[in-house]
N, C-alpha and C positions, 0 to 999 in steps of 0.2 A: 460588427467586426471592427477594431479600431483601425483608424487610418492612417497614412503617413508612414515616416520613419520612425521609429521607436525603439528602446531595448527594454527586455524585461529577462531577471535573474530569480533562478530558483537554486535549492542548496539541499544537498543530502550529508549523510554521514556514514559512518563504517559501523561494522559489526563491534566493533570494539569500543563506540562511544558511551559513556555513562548511561545515557538514556536508552540506548539500544541493548546494552545489557540487560536492562529490565525488561524492555519488552520481549526478550528472546525468552528470559527466564519465565515471563508470566505463562508465555504461549507456549513453551514446553510442557509447563506442568498440566496446560489444559490439553495439548497433544498424548499425554499419559493417561490422563481422566477418559478421554474420548475414545481412548486405542481398548482401553476394558469396559465402559461402560458410555455407549454412545448419547445417551441421556442425561448425561452429567450437566450440572450447572454449574457453571464457574465463572468466577468475577474477581480476580487477583490485581492487586497493585504488589511491584516491585521497588523497592529503592535499595541504593548501595553507596557507599562512599570508601574511605580509605580501610580495607581486610575486612569488611562488612557487607553481608548483603541480607535483606527483610521482605519477607512477603506475607502482606495482610490480607484479608478479603473474606469472602464467601464462596462455598463448595458444597453441594449436595451431589454424591456421587457412591456407587457401591465399589469404585474402582478401590485397590488398596496400594497405595503408592508409599514410595520411600522419597519423599521431597526433597530433604536435603541432598541426598543423591544426584536426584535431577537437575539440583541447582547448580552442583558441582561438575557434572558433567558438559552442561552447557557452557559455564566459565570454562571450562578446560578446553572445549571445542573453538571458542573464540582465540582464545592465545594466552588466556592470563593464568600462567604455570610458574611466573617467578617472584618470589617476596621481594624483588627489587623495583616490580611495575605496582606494588601498592595494594594487588589484589591478586592472591594465590588461590588456585581454585582447591588445592589440596589441605590449604589451612586457615582459610577464611572462616570469620564466624558468618554463622547461620541463623536465622531467628525467622520463625513462624507464628502467626497470629492469625487462624483459619477458622471459622464456625458457617453453620449450616445457612440457606440462603433464608432470608424472611418469609416466612408462610404468607404474610399477606400481600407479599408480591408473588410467591407461588401460586396461590388460588386465582390470579387473573391471567397467570401463562401457563399453566398447568393445560391440558388439552384433556377434557373430560367427555362423556357421553353426551351430554347435557351444554357443553361448552369449548368451542373452538379455542385453539391455540391463541392468547394474544399478545401483544408487542411487549417486551420486558420491561420498557421505559417509555416514557414522552420523548419527543423530539421529532426533529428535522435532519435528514440524511441527503446528501447530495451524490449523484453520479457525474462524472462528465469525459467527454470524448471529443476531440479534433484531430482532424486530415491532416495534418501537420508532419504525422510520422508514419511509418508501416504499423506501428503499433496501436494508433488511434489516440495516442500521449502527447503532452505539451513536450516539447523538445528541451526547455531547460530542466525540467527535473529531471527527465528519462536519463540525458546525458549524465548531469550529476551522480544518479542512484550507479550508472553503469562506471563510471569514475572510482565510487566507494567501492563497488565489488573488484574491480581490477585492482584496487590498492590491496584488497585482502588475499587476491591471487598471486601477485608477486611475491607479497611477503611470504604465503604460506608454501609457494613451489621455490624459494630461495633466490629468486629471480632479483629483487632488492631484498636482500636478507637482513638488514638492518632495521627495517621499519618495526614500528611497533602496532598493537591493535588499534587504538584511537587516531581518530582522523576525519576530516572533514571535506567538503567539496562544494565549490558552486561555479555554476554558469551561467554567464550573460549572452543571450543571443541578439543580434539584431534583427529586428522585423521591418517587414515594407509593406504595409497595408494587409497585416494580420498574416503576413508568408515569412517563415525562417528565412534569414539570407545569409548568415554566415556567424562564425562565434567571436563575438568582441572581446570577452574576458574569461579567462578560466583562472578561479584560485583553487588552490590545495593546498591543505595543513594535513600533515600526516607526522605521526610520533615517530623519534627514530632514537636510537642508541646513541649515548652520548659518546662526543671523539670523531662525528663524522661529519666532514665539512659540507658546508651549506651549499656549496657551488656543486658537489658530489650530489647532494639530493635533489638540486635543479635542473639537473642534466640527466639524472636516473628516472626522475618521476616524469619529465618531457618526454622524454623515448620512449619508456616502457608502458606509462598509463595513459598521460592525455593523448599522447599521437596515436598509440594503439585503439582509445574507444572514439576519439572526434575526429579524426582522418580527414576529407578533403574540408571538412566544414572550419579548419584551421585556415588562416591566409598568413601573409608577412605582415598586414597589422594586427594580428590578435595579440591581447595584452596577456602576460603569464603573470599569475601570484603564487609561489610554490613557498609554504613555510615563511610569509612575509616579514613575521617579526624576527625570523632568522634562526629558530630555535625552538624545539619542541621535544623537548625528553621525557619531562615531567607530563602524564596524560592520564587516560581512563579515571577511576574515581577517585585515585589518590590525589587527582588535580581538582577535580569537580563532582560532586555528588549526581546520582542519576535518578530519573523515577518513569515509572511506566507512563505511556501516553503523552509524553512531552514532545513527541515528534511526529504529530497529524497531518501537518502539513508536508512535510516530507513525505510521510508515508500514501499520501494522494498526490496530487496535482501541483505542487509547489506554488502554489497562492495563485494558479491560473483559473480555476475552478473554486467556488465557493465550499466551505466545510460547516458541516453541523454543530460541531464542537466536541462531539462525542469521541473519546479514542475506539480503537479498535482491539490492542495485544490484551489478554488475558479474560477476554469475555467470549461465551459459548455463544453458538449461531442463535438462541432465544432472544438476545441482545440483539435489537434493532439497530444499535448504533453499529454493528460490524455488519450483520447481514443485511440491512436495509442499505446502507453503502455501496455492497456489494453487488445488491440488485441495479441500484442505480447507476451503477458502472457499465453491467450488463446492458441494460435498455439502452444508455446512451451510446455504447458503444455499435449496438446493431442498428441505431436509427441512422448513425454516421455509416456504417458498412453497406448500408441498404440504399445509403444515396440520397436519404432523405432530407439532411442537413448535412454541411461541413464540420460545422461544431452543434454541439448539444448538451446540454446540462440539465438534469433530472434531479428535481424535489420530491422526496418523499415524506410525510410527516405522520406522527402516531399519537394515540394516547394509548398510556399505561393500559395493559388488560384487554385492550379492543383490538382486534384481529385487522379490520380493514381500515386501511389508511384516513386521515382525515382530509388528506389533500394530497394531489400528485400535480407536479407542475412543470413545462416544458419550456427551455428557452432555447434559442437557435442563434441570438445573437445576429439577427438579421440576415442566416444563411441558409434558411428555409428553402427546400426547393417546392412544397405545398404549406397551406397556412398551417400556425402552429395550434390551431384549433383540433385540427385533423390529424396531427402527429398524438396529440393528447389522447384523442379516441380511440388512436391505434395501440396506444400504449396499455388504455385500459382494457382492450379485448384482446390483446396479445400476452400482457405479462400480468400475472397473478402476484398481487403485491404483499398478501398476506403472510403472517410471519411463517407459518407451517409449510405453506406453499413454496416461499421462498427457499428454505431447509431443503425442500425437496427437490426442487428445480436445479438448485445449483449443488446438491449432494453434500451439505456442510456437516454432518456430523462425523466428521474422519478426522483424525490424527494429521492435520495439512497446515496448521497454523504456525508453528515455530519458523518455518522458512519464510514467511509472510514478513516476518518480524523486522526484518532487515532487506534493503535495497528495493522498498515500496512494495505495496499491495496490489499496483497495476501496471498495466503492460509489461507482463512476464509472461515467456513462454513457456510456460508449464500446463501440463494435461492438469494436475491438480486445482489450476486457477480455474474452475471451471466458469466465472464471474467474467472471463477472458474471449470466452466462445463468440462467435458470431453465428452462431448456428440458427438464427432467427430472423437473418438480414433478408435473405429470399422470399421469405412468408412477407414480412413487411412492406416489401419490394411490390410484391404483386399485389397486395392488399392498396398501396398507395398511388400505385399505376397501373390500374386495371386494364387490360388487354379491349381495345374498341371492338364494340360488338360487332361493327364491320370487319373489321380484320378476323374477327373469329368465324364469321359466316364463311368469308372466302376461303379460309384454313380449310372447312370442312368440306367445303368444295372440292377442295384439292385432294382430300384424302387425308388431312393431317387431324390428329384428334384434337 
């Protein structure tokens, strides 16, 4: 845990950001495939620019999908329905180039009578949890994502009707010895209709977005930067191209926990880039919830086609209440990290992924986000802090079981 006084910053982006559009499109196609065929194998990348969305990749499924309509429906839901925005769900060009998964990969990943389901790729995944918020998430990225979600709410509900779909948020937290003290700086950039005065945007966003989300973490010294360039009319894919998987730090822990490098969106759960990272979060969160450490980072690494991880590592940054070696032993005893078992434990063959593709994959209160459950915490606590024999003997004498 870092000592002294310091600042840490994380950012997030709205659902109308070009990269976020692509994440949501990729995951919407994945959901549609899983809804008809839970065993679908999907690995899709989306790109977008002015008036155009393209989807490429691999998909092996029994599902019968109208992919152009899935794409247009998601873009429409995000809010791009006006040609003046540079992307219109009803008229934009849609391009797809999708083929089946490589049989060379499939033979290592498919579960057969004599072959356990292997990892869909090599690589390392990280999970992270910290006590600094009730969600056991780093505060900067949690607040940044909540600001972005609030921007969408005030836009869609007409509270700030002149906002456009594109936008970003950034929150800087002041820490003292690893504990958050206050919000030092908030940056919000939000797309808006032309002709709106900058002063009006600053006033509305501070009142209806920043203050609603951040509350008493703000003080008289907090610095605000709302649309710091003064104007943000041109946005979305018309202003900047977008690609699936370019917001992986926003998706996870805002840079406070390490990242293995693999993106999530567009990948079915046989791809450990996604399922392994979800399992890492599940393990780390349960360790912190159990009181074994105040901060926990888990690394899980795989070889393609093999079921058992090649390594599992636990890092608690000096906050462990028992030796880290003991925590690692408990992880191996209480969490099965083979791909098929991760999918079973977290119930991942469901069409739940489009909503993960914006506002972060972690720290969300949603029953579909099974990796956020802390249902292993009590079990870990009992294993880590066993009841003394003398205490159990006294309890039995007093009639307790």
